[in-house]
N, CA, C, O and the ligand as a Tripos MOL2 file, in Angstrom:
@<TRIPOS>MOLECULE
protein
  249   247    63     0     0
PROTEIN
NO_CHARGES

@<TRIPOS>ATOM
      1 N          83.6080   87.7530   90.0590 N.3       1 MET1
      2 CA         85.0430   87.3650   89.7940 C.3       1 MET1
      3 C          85.8050   87.1720   91.1240 C.2       1 MET1
      4 O          85.4060   87.6410   92.1900 O.2       1 MET1
      5 N          86.8750   86.4810   90.9840 N.am      2 ILE2
      6 CA         87.9180   86.2060   92.2340 C.3       2 ILE2
      7 C          89.1810   86.9410   92.1550 C.2       2 ILE2
      8 O          89.8640   87.0010   91.1330 O.2       2 ILE2
      9 N          89.4710   87.5040   93.2840 N.am      3 PHE3
     10 CA         90.6170   88.1540   93.3720 C.3       3 PHE3
     11 C          91.4960   87.3140   94.2820 C.2       3 PHE3
     12 O          90.9260   86.5060   95.0140 O.2       3 PHE3
     13 N          92.9300   87.4200   94.3230 N.am      4 PHE4
     14 CA         93.7660   86.9700   95.1510 C.3       4 PHE4
     15 C          94.4290   87.9160   95.9920 C.2       4 PHE4
     16 O          95.1930   88.6910   95.4160 O.2       4 PHE4
     17 N          94.3000   88.0240   97.2660 N.am      5 ASN5
     18 CA         95.1460   88.8780   98.0230 C.3       5 ASN5
     19 C          96.3280   88.7910   98.1530 C.2       5 ASN5
     20 O          96.7060   87.6580   97.8540 O.2       5 ASN5
     21 N          97.4230   89.6950   98.5770 N.am      6 PRO6
     22 CA         98.7880   89.3940   98.7080 C.3       6 PRO6
     23 C          99.3450   88.2740   99.3450 C.2       6 PRO6
     24 O         100.4020   87.7420   99.0060 O.2       6 PRO6
     25 N          98.4140   87.8180  100.5390 N.am      7 ALA7
     26 CA         98.5800   86.6260  101.2190 C.3       7 ALA7
     27 C          98.3540   85.3740  100.5030 C.2       7 ALA7
     28 O          98.7350   84.3040  100.9770 O.2       7 ALA7
     29 N          97.6840   85.4700   99.2600 N.am      8 GLY8
     30 CA         97.1690   84.3710   98.4460 C.3       8 GLY8
     31 C          95.7720   84.0310   98.6670 C.2       8 GLY8
     32 O          95.2190   83.1890   97.9610 O.2       8 GLY8
     33 N          95.1480   84.6630   99.6440 N.am      9 GLY9
     34 CA         93.7730   84.0710   99.8130 C.3       9 GLY9
     35 C          92.7310   84.8380   98.9120 C.2       9 GLY9
     36 O          92.7860   86.0400   98.6500 O.2       9 GLY9
     37 N          91.7450   83.9210   98.4690 N.am     10 PRO10
     38 CA         90.7900   84.2940   97.5970 C.3      10 PRO10
     39 C          89.9000   85.4740   98.1600 C.2      10 PRO10
     40 O          89.6690   85.5460   99.3670 O.2      10 PRO10
     41 N          89.4070   86.3990   97.2570 N.am     11 GLU11
     42 CA         88.4630   87.2440   97.7460 C.3      11 GLU11
     43 C          87.3780   87.4280   96.6260 C.2      11 GLU11
     44 O          87.7340   87.6320   95.4660 O.2      11 GLU11
     45 N          86.0770   87.3560   96.9710 N.am     12 LEU12
     46 CA         85.0370   87.4240   95.9720 C.3      12 LEU12
     47 C          84.7690   88.8930   95.6230 C.2      12 LEU12
     48 O          84.5650   89.7380   96.4950 O.2      12 LEU12
     49 N          84.7770   89.1140   94.5370 N.am     13 ALA13
     50 CA         84.4850   90.6370   93.8900 C.3      13 ALA13
     51 C          83.3210   90.6410   92.8790 C.2      13 ALA13
     52 O          83.0330   89.7060   92.1330 O.2      13 ALA13
     53 N          82.7140   91.7920   92.9620 N.am     14 CYS14
     54 CA         81.3880   91.9590   92.1830 C.3      14 CYS14
     55 C          81.8020   91.9870   90.7280 C.2      14 CYS14
     56 O          82.6820   92.7510   90.3310 O.2      14 CYS14
     57 N          81.0930   91.0600   89.8580 N.am     15 ASP15
     58 CA         81.2700   91.1020   88.4440 C.3      15 ASP15
     59 C          81.0460   92.4940   87.7920 C.2      15 ASP15
     60 O          81.6900   92.7800   86.7820 O.2      15 ASP15
     61 N          80.2690   93.2640   88.2600 N.am     16 ASP16
     62 CA         79.8520   94.4960   87.6740 C.3      16 ASP16
     63 C          80.5940   95.5760   88.0640 C.2      16 ASP16
     64 O          81.0790   96.2510   87.1550 O.2      16 ASP16
     65 N          80.8400   95.9700   89.4180 N.am     17 CYS17
     66 CA         81.6200   97.0290   89.6740 C.3      17 CYS17
     67 C          82.9380   96.7190   90.2710 C.2      17 CYS17
     68 O          83.7370   97.6270   90.5000 O.2      17 CYS17
     69 N          83.2170   95.4260   90.5480 N.am     18 GLY18
     70 CA         84.6250   94.9990   90.9850 C.3      18 GLY18
     71 C          84.9180   95.4240   92.4180 C.2      18 GLY18
     72 O          86.0710   95.5070   92.8410 O.2      18 GLY18
     73 N          83.8630   95.6850   93.1350 N.am     19 CYS19
     74 CA         84.0420   95.8150   94.6780 C.3      19 CYS19
     75 C          83.9280   94.6860   95.3400 C.2      19 CYS19
     76 O          83.2570   93.7750   94.8530 O.2      19 CYS19
     77 N          84.5530   94.5440   96.5480 N.am     20 ARG20
     78 CA         84.7180   93.2760   97.1440 C.3      20 ARG20
     79 C          83.6950   93.1750   98.5190 C.2      20 ARG20
     80 O          83.9430   92.3790   99.4240 O.2      20 ARG20
     81 N          82.6330   93.9990   98.5450 N.am     21 TRP21
     82 CA         81.6990   94.1100   99.6640 C.3      21 TRP21
     83 C          80.3300   93.2440   99.0670 C.2      21 TRP21
     84 O          79.6850   93.5670   98.0690 O.2      21 TRP21
     85 N          80.1200   92.2880   99.7830 N.am     22 PHE22
     86 CA         78.9180   91.4740   99.6580 C.3      22 PHE22
     87 C          77.8850   91.3070  100.6980 C.2      22 PHE22
     88 O          78.2970   90.9570  101.8050 O.2      22 PHE22
     89 N          76.8140   91.4640  100.5700 N.am     23 ASP23
     90 CA         75.8100   91.2550  101.7010 C.3      23 ASP23
     91 C          75.6150   89.6030  101.5150 C.2      23 ASP23
     92 O          74.9320   89.1300  100.6070 O.2      23 ASP23
     93 N          76.2910   88.8290  102.4720 N.am     24 ARG24
     94 CA         76.2520   87.3720  102.2800 C.3      24 ARG24
     95 C          74.7180   86.9500  102.4670 C.2      24 ARG24
     96 O          74.2720   85.9920  101.8360 O.2      24 ARG24
     97 N          73.9360   87.6780  103.3380 N.am     25 MET25
     98 CA         72.5590   87.2160  103.6520 C.3      25 MET25
     99 C          71.8640   87.2220  102.3990 C.2      25 MET25
    100 O          71.3340   86.1870  101.9960 O.2      25 MET25
    101 N          71.8140   88.3290  101.7200 N.am     26 SER26
    102 CA         71.0870   88.3960  100.3010 C.3      26 SER26
    103 C          71.7910   87.9080   98.9970 C.2      26 SER26
    104 O          71.1870   87.5860   97.9740 O.2      26 SER26
    105 N          73.1840   87.8940   99.1660 N.am     27 GLY27
    106 CA         74.0100   87.4610   98.0630 C.3      27 GLY27
    107 C          74.0500   88.4280   97.0390 C.2      27 GLY27
    108 O          74.2030   88.1460   95.8510 O.2      27 GLY27
    109 N          73.9050   89.6390   97.5190 N.am     28 THR28
    110 CA         74.2070   90.9700   96.3930 C.3      28 THR28
    111 C          75.3170   91.7780   96.9330 C.2      28 THR28
    112 O          75.7790   91.7720   98.0740 O.2      28 THR28
    113 N          75.6700   92.4980   95.8710 N.am     29 CYS29
    114 CA         76.8530   93.4770   96.0730 C.3      29 CYS29
    115 C          76.3090   94.7930   96.9410 C.2      29 CYS29
    116 O          75.2480   95.3550   96.6650 O.2      29 CYS29
    117 N          77.0280   95.1300   97.8320 N.am     30 TYR30
    118 CA         76.7500   96.3330   98.4310 C.3      30 TYR30
    119 C          76.7160   97.6780   97.6850 C.2      30 TYR30
    120 O          75.9030   98.5910   97.8280 O.2      30 TYR30
    121 N          77.6600   97.6120   96.9470 N.am     31 GLU31
    122 CA         77.9250   98.9030   96.1370 C.3      31 GLU31
    123 C          76.9950   99.2290   95.2220 C.2      31 GLU31
    124 O          76.4470  100.3300   95.1800 O.2      31 GLU31
    125 N          76.7230   98.0750   94.2700 N.am     32 CYS32
    126 CA         75.7150   98.3840   93.2660 C.3      32 CYS32
    127 C          74.4210   97.4830   93.2590 C.2      32 CYS32
    128 O          73.4480   97.6390   92.5210 O.2      32 CYS32
    129 N          74.5700   96.6390   94.0940 N.am     33 GLY33
    130 CA         73.1320   95.6160   94.1460 C.3      33 GLY33
    131 C          73.0670   94.6400   93.3570 C.2      33 GLY33
    132 O          72.0360   93.9690   93.4140 O.2      33 GLY33
    133 N          74.0770   94.2680   92.4260 N.am     34 ALA34
    134 CA         74.2600   93.1510   91.5560 C.3      34 ALA34
    135 C          74.0490   91.9200   92.3320 C.2      34 ALA34
    136 O          74.6680   91.8540   93.3950 O.2      34 ALA34
    137 N          73.2700   90.8990   91.9950 N.am     35 PRO35
    138 CA         73.3800   89.6670   92.6720 C.3      35 PRO35
    139 C          74.7270   88.7750   92.3570 C.2      35 PRO35
    140 O          75.2960   88.7670   91.2650 O.2      35 PRO35
    141 N          75.0820   88.1160   93.3760 N.am     36 VAL36
    142 CA         76.2520   87.1420   93.1550 C.3      36 VAL36
    143 C          75.7790   85.8170   92.5670 C.2      36 VAL36
    144 O          74.8400   85.2090   93.0810 O.2      36 VAL36
    145 N          76.3740   85.4010   91.5730 N.am     37 SER37
    146 CA         75.7310   84.2830   90.8510 C.3      37 SER37
    147 C          76.1260   82.9260   91.6830 C.2      37 SER37
    148 O          77.2260   82.8710   92.2320 O.2      37 SER37
    149 N          75.3890   82.0520   91.7470 N.am     38 GLU38
    150 CA         75.5480   80.6430   92.4500 C.3      38 GLU38
    151 C          76.9310   80.2780   92.0400 C.2      38 GLU38
    152 O          77.7710   79.9460   92.8760 O.2      38 GLU38
    153 N          77.2010   80.3390   90.6580 N.am     39 GLU39
    154 CA         78.4930   79.8980   90.0080 C.3      39 GLU39
    155 C          79.5090   80.6540   90.5930 C.2      39 GLU39
    156 O          80.5760   80.0440   90.6640 O.2      39 GLU39
    157 N          79.5140   81.9390   91.0930 N.am     40 SER40
    158 CA         80.6430   82.6340   91.4220 C.3      40 SER40
    159 C          80.9060   82.2510   93.0630 C.2      40 SER40
    160 O          82.0340   82.2210   93.5550 O.2      40 SER40
    161 N          79.7640   81.9880   93.7500 N.am     41 GLN41
    162 CA         79.7740   81.8030   95.0790 C.3      41 GLN41
    163 C          80.4130   80.3160   95.2590 C.2      41 GLN41
    164 O          81.0590   80.1110   96.2860 O.2      41 GLN41
    165 N          80.2740   79.3510   94.3790 N.am     42 ALA42
    166 CA         80.6280   77.9480   94.2860 C.3      42 ALA42
    167 C          82.3360   78.1210   93.9870 C.2      42 ALA42
    168 O          83.1690   77.5090   94.6560 O.2      42 ALA42
    169 N          82.6330   78.9030   93.0550 N.am     43 GLU43
    170 CA         83.8000   79.1850   92.5350 C.3      43 GLU43
    171 C          84.7420   79.6200   93.8110 C.2      43 GLU43
    172 O          85.8180   79.0800   94.0670 O.2      43 GLU43
    173 N          84.2220   80.5630   94.4780 N.am     44 TYR44
    174 CA         84.8460   81.2060   95.6540 C.3      44 TYR44
    175 C          85.0260   80.2330   96.7990 C.2      44 TYR44
    176 O          86.1110   80.1860   97.3780 O.2      44 TYR44
    177 N          83.9650   79.4120   97.1730 N.am     45 ARG45
    178 CA         84.1450   78.3510   98.0490 C.3      45 ARG45
    179 C          85.3090   77.3420   97.7020 C.2      45 ARG45
    180 O          86.0970   76.9150   98.5460 O.2      45 ARG45
    181 N          85.3270   77.0120   96.3650 N.am     46 ARG46
    182 CA         86.3060   76.0200   96.0780 C.3      46 ARG46
    183 C          87.8130   76.5130   96.2190 C.2      46 ARG46
    184 O          88.7440   75.8200   96.6290 O.2      46 ARG46
    185 N          87.8880   77.9870   95.7570 N.am     47 ALA47
    186 CA         89.2250   78.7900   95.7960 C.3      47 ALA47
    187 C          89.6810   78.8960   97.3820 C.2      47 ALA47
    188 O          90.8690   78.8530   97.7010 O.2      47 ALA47
    189 N          88.5760   79.0440   98.3680 N.am     48 LEU48
    190 CA         88.8450   79.0020   99.8880 C.3      48 LEU48
    191 C          89.3080   77.8440  100.3470 C.2      48 LEU48
    192 O          90.2600   77.8830  101.1270 O.2      48 LEU48
    193 N          88.7270   76.5490   99.9580 N.am     49 GLU49
    194 CA         89.1770   75.4680  100.2670 C.3      49 GLU49
    195 C          90.5460   75.0260   99.8560 C.2      49 GLU49
    196 O          91.3170   74.3890  100.5720 O.2      49 GLU49
    197 N          90.7900   75.4590   98.5310 N.am     50 ALA50
    198 CA         92.2060   75.0940   98.1080 C.3      50 ALA50
    199 C          93.1870   76.0060   98.8830 C.2      50 ALA50
    200 O          94.3320   75.6040   99.0870 O.2      50 ALA50
    201 N          92.8380   77.0500   99.2600 N.am     51 PHE51
    202 CA         93.7410   77.9560   99.9460 C.3      51 PHE51
    203 C          94.0520   77.4750  101.3170 C.2      51 PHE51
    204 O          95.1980   77.4630  101.7670 O.2      51 PHE51
    205 N          92.9300   77.0500  102.0130 N.am     52 ALA52
    206 CA         93.0910   76.1880  103.3040 C.3      52 ALA52
    207 C          93.8310   75.0670  103.1570 C.2      52 ALA52
    208 O          94.6790   74.8200  104.0150 O.2      52 ALA52
    209 N          93.6790   74.3420  102.2420 N.am     53 LEU53
    210 CA         94.5340   73.0970  102.1520 C.3      53 LEU53
    211 C          96.0750   73.5010  101.8050 C.2      53 LEU53
    212 O          96.9940   72.8370  102.2850 O.2      53 LEU53
    213 N          96.2650   74.3580  101.1480 N.am     54 ARG54
    214 CA         97.5450   74.7440  100.9210 C.3      54 ARG54
    215 C          98.2940   75.2700  102.0510 C.2      54 ARG54
    216 O          99.4870   75.0240  102.2250 O.2      54 ARG54
    217 N          97.4580   76.1270  102.9570 N.am     55 ARG55
    218 CA         97.9480   76.6260  104.0720 C.3      55 ARG55
    219 C          98.2730   75.5990  105.2250 C.2      55 ARG55
    220 O          99.1060   75.7870  106.1120 O.2      55 ARG55
    221 N          97.5040   74.5180  105.0740 N.am     56 SER56
    222 CA         97.7430   73.3450  106.3220 C.3      56 SER56
    223 C          98.8760   72.7290  105.7120 C.2      56 SER56
    224 O          99.7540   72.3690  106.4970 O.2      56 SER56
    225 N          99.0590   72.5270  104.5220 N.am     57 ARG57
    226 CA        100.1950   71.7590  104.1440 C.3      57 ARG57
    227 C         101.4690   72.4840  104.4100 C.2      57 ARG57
    228 O         102.4950   71.8450  104.6420 O.2      57 ARG57
    229 N         101.4580   73.7840  104.3880 N.am     58 GLU58
    230 CA        102.6620   74.6800  104.4700 C.3      58 GLU58
    231 C         103.0640   74.6160  106.1110 C.2      58 GLU58
    232 O         104.2280   74.6820  106.5070 O.2      58 GLU58
    233 N         102.0660   74.4970  106.8560 N.am     59 LYS59
    234 CA        102.1640   74.4250  108.4100 C.3      59 LYS59
    235 C         102.8520   73.1280  108.6470 C.2      59 LYS59
    236 O         103.7720   73.0690  109.4640 O.2      59 LYS59
    237 N         102.4420   72.0460  107.9520 N.am     60 GLU60
    238 CA        103.0060   70.8750  108.4080 C.3      60 GLU60
    239 C         104.3650   70.6850  108.0660 C.2      60 GLU60
    240 O         105.0690   69.9880  108.7960 O.2      60 GLU60
    241 N         104.9040   71.3130  106.8660 N.am     61 GLY61
    242 CA        106.0550   71.1890  106.2930 C.3      61 GLY61
    243 C         106.1520   69.8480  105.5150 C.2      61 GLY61
    244 O         105.3390   68.9510  105.7390 O.2      61 GLY61
    245 N         107.1060   69.7160  104.6360 N.am     62 THR62
    246 CA        107.0910   68.5850  103.7260 C.3      62 THR62
    247 C         107.9260   67.5610  104.1230 C.2      62 THR62
    248 O         108.0130   66.5370  103.4450 O.2      62 THR62
    249 ZN         78.9700   95.6970   92.5810 Zn       63 ZN63
@<TRIPOS>BOND
     1     1     2 1
     2     2     3 1
     3     3     4 2
     4     3     5 am
     5     5     6 1
     6     6     7 1
     7     7     8 2
     8     7     9 am
     9     9    10 1
    10    10    11 1
    11    11    12 2
    12    11    13 am
    13    13    14 1
    14    14    15 1
    15    15    16 2
    16    15    17 am
    17    17    18 1
    18    18    19 1
    19    19    20 2
    20    19    21 am
    21    21    22 1
    22    22    23 1
    23    23    24 2
    24    23    25 am
    25    25    26 1
    26    26    27 1
    27    27    28 2
    28    27    29 am
    29    29    30 1
    30    30    31 1
    31    31    32 2
    32    31    33 am
    33    33    34 1
    34    34    35 1
    35    35    36 2
    36    35    37 am
    37    37    38 1
    38    38    39 1
    39    39    40 2
    40    39    41 am
    41    41    42 1
    42    42    43 1
    43    43    44 2
    44    43    45 am
    45    45    46 1
    46    46    47 1
    47    47    48 2
    48    47    49 am
    49    49    50 1
    50    50    51 1
    51    51    52 2
    52    51    53 am
    53    53    54 1
    54    54    55 1
    55    55    56 2
    56    55    57 am
    57    57    58 1
    58    58    59 1
    59    59    60 2
    60    59    61 am
    61    61    62 1
    62    62    63 1
    63    63    64 2
    64    63    65 am
    65    65    66 1
    66    66    67 1
    67    67    68 2
    68    67    69 am
    69    69    70 1
    70    70    71 1
    71    71    72 2
    72    71    73 am
    73    73    74 1
    74    74    75 1
    75    75    76 2
    76    75    77 am
    77    77    78 1
    78    78    79 1
    79    79    80 2
    80    79    81 am
    81    81    82 1
    82    82    83 1
    83    83    84 2
    84    83    85 am
    85    85    86 1
    86    86    87 1
    87    87    88 2
    88    87    89 am
    89    89    90 1
    90    90    91 1
    91    91    92 2
    92    91    93 am
    93    93    94 1
    94    94    95 1
    95    95    96 2
    96    95    97 am
    97    97    98 1
    98    98    99 1
    99    99   100 2
   100    99   101 am
   101   101   102 1
   102   102   103 1
   103   103   104 2
   104   103   105 am
   105   105   106 1
   106   106   107 1
   107   107   108 2
   108   107   109 am
   109   109   110 1
   110   110   111 1
   111   111   112 2
   112   111   113 am
   113   113   114 1
   114   114   115 1
   115   115   116 2
   116   115   117 am
   117   117   118 1
   118   118   119 1
   119   119   120 2
   120   119   121 am
   121   121   122 1
   122   122   123 1
   123   123   124 2
   124   123   125 am
   125   125   126 1
   126   126   127 1
   127   127   128 2
   128   127   129 am
   129   129   130 1
   130   130   131 1
   131   131   132 2
   132   131   133 am
   133   133   134 1
   134   134   135 1
   135   135   136 2
   136   135   137 am
   137   137   138 1
   138   138   139 1
   139   139   140 2
   140   139   141 am
   141   141   142 1
   142   142   143 1
   143   143   144 2
   144   143   145 am
   145   145   146 1
   146   146   147 1
   147   147   148 2
   148   147   149 am
   149   149   150 1
   150   150   151 1
   151   151   152 2
   152   151   153 am
   153   153   154 1
   154   154   155 1
   155   155   156 2
   156   155   157 am
   157   157   158 1
   158   158   159 1
   159   159   160 2
   160   159   161 am
   161   161   162 1
   162   162   163 1
   163   163   164 2
   164   163   165 am
   165   165   166 1
   166   166   167 1
   167   167   168 2
   168   167   169 am
   169   169   170 1
   170   170   171 1
   171   171   172 2
   172   171   173 am
   173   173   174 1
   174   174   175 1
   175   175   176 2
   176   175   177 am
   177   177   178 1
   178   178   179 1
   179   179   180 2
   180   179   181 am
   181   181   182 1
   182   182   183 1
   183   183   184 2
   184   183   185 am
   185   185   186 1
   186   186   187 1
   187   187   188 2
   188   187   189 am
   189   189   190 1
   190   190   191 1
   191   191   192 2
   192   191   193 am
   193   193   194 1
   194   194   195 1
   195   195   196 2
   196   195   197 am
   197   197   198 1
   198   198   199 1
   199   199   200 2
   200   199   201 am
   201   201   202 1
   202   202   203 1
   203   203   204 2
   204   203   205 am
   205   205   206 1
   206   206   207 1
   207   207   208 2
   208   207   209 am
   209   209   210 1
   210   210   211 1
   211   211   212 2
   212   211   213 am
   213   213   214 1
   214   214   215 1
   215   215   216 2
   216   215   217 am
   217   217   218 1
   218   218   219 1
   219   219   220 2
   220   219   221 am
   221   221   222 1
   222   222   223 1
   223   223   224 2
   224   223   225 am
   225   225   226 1
   226   226   227 1
   227   227   228 2
   228   227   229 am
   229   229   230 1
   230   230   231 1
   231   231   232 2
   232   231   233 am
   233   233   234 1
   234   234   235 1
   235   235   236 2
   236   235   237 am
   237   237   238 1
   238   238   239 1
   239   239   240 2
   240   239   241 am
   241   241   242 1
   242   242   243 1
   243   243   244 2
   244   243   245 am
   245   245   246 1
   246   246   247 1
   247   247   248 2
@<TRIPOS>SUBSTRUCTURE
     1 MET1         2 RESIDUE 1 A MET
     2 ILE2         6 RESIDUE 1 A ILE
     3 PHE3        10 RESIDUE 1 A PHE
     4 PHE4        14 RESIDUE 1 A PHE
     5 ASN5        18 RESIDUE 1 A ASN
     6 PRO6        22 RESIDUE 1 A PRO
     7 ALA7        26 RESIDUE 1 A ALA
     8 GLY8        30 RESIDUE 1 A GLY
     9 GLY9        34 RESIDUE 1 A GLY
    10 PRO10       38 RESIDUE 1 A PRO
    11 GLU11       42 RESIDUE 1 A GLU
    12 LEU12       46 RESIDUE 1 A LEU
    13 ALA13       50 RESIDUE 1 A ALA
    14 CYS14       54 RESIDUE 1 A CYS
    15 ASP15       58 RESIDUE 1 A ASP
    16 ASP16       62 RESIDUE 1 A ASP
    17 CYS17       66 RESIDUE 1 A CYS
    18 GLY18       70 RESIDUE 1 A GLY
    19 CYS19       74 RESIDUE 1 A CYS
    20 ARG20       78 RESIDUE 1 A ARG
    21 TRP21       82 RESIDUE 1 A TRP
    22 PHE22       86 RESIDUE 1 A PHE
    23 ASP23       90 RESIDUE 1 A ASP
    24 ARG24       94 RESIDUE 1 A ARG
    25 MET25       98 RESIDUE 1 A MET
    26 SER26      102 RESIDUE 1 A SER
    27 GLY27      106 RESIDUE 1 A GLY
    28 THR28      110 RESIDUE 1 A THR
    29 CYS29      114 RESIDUE 1 A CYS
    30 TYR30      118 RESIDUE 1 A TYR
    31 GLU31      122 RESIDUE 1 A GLU
    32 CYS32      126 RESIDUE 1 A CYS
    33 GLY33      130 RESIDUE 1 A GLY
    34 ALA34      134 RESIDUE 1 A ALA
    35 PRO35      138 RESIDUE 1 A PRO
    36 VAL36      142 RESIDUE 1 A VAL
    37 SER37      146 RESIDUE 1 A SER
    38 GLU38      150 RESIDUE 1 A GLU
    39 GLU39      154 RESIDUE 1 A GLU
    40 SER40      158 RESIDUE 1 A SER
    41 GLN41      162 RESIDUE 1 A GLN
    42 ALA42      166 RESIDUE 1 A ALA
    43 GLU43      170 RESIDUE 1 A GLU
    44 TYR44      174 RESIDUE 1 A TYR
    45 ARG45      178 RESIDUE 1 A ARG
    46 ARG46      182 RESIDUE 1 A ARG
    47 ALA47      186 RESIDUE 1 A ALA
    48 LEU48      190 RESIDUE 1 A LEU
    49 GLU49      194 RESIDUE 1 A GLU
    50 ALA50      198 RESIDUE 1 A ALA
    51 PHE51      202 RESIDUE 1 A PHE
    52 ALA52      206 RESIDUE 1 A ALA
    53 LEU53      210 RESIDUE 1 A LEU
    54 ARG54      214 RESIDUE 1 A ARG
    55 ARG55      218 RESIDUE 1 A ARG
    56 SER56      222 RESIDUE 1 A SER
    57 ARG57      226 RESIDUE 1 A ARG
    58 GLU58      230 RESIDUE 1 A GLU
    59 LYS59      234 RESIDUE 1 A LYS
    60 GLU60      238 RESIDUE 1 A GLU
    61 GLY61      242 RESIDUE 1 A GLY
    62 THR62      246 RESIDUE 1 A THR
    63 ZN63       249 GROUP 0 **** ****
């Protein structure tokens, strides 16, 4: 699942325990060891890209 922090940035969280600590090398949760699905990782990357795009637009002004 994906959380959004107060700054609006996406954070990937474990589907099983809800913690936000992942071992990016093995793609598993630090807390419970549940694997992070490829789907979740792809969703997170898209959210990150959208966030980066939004931020760069805000910086430029309209
Ligand atoms: Zn977990």
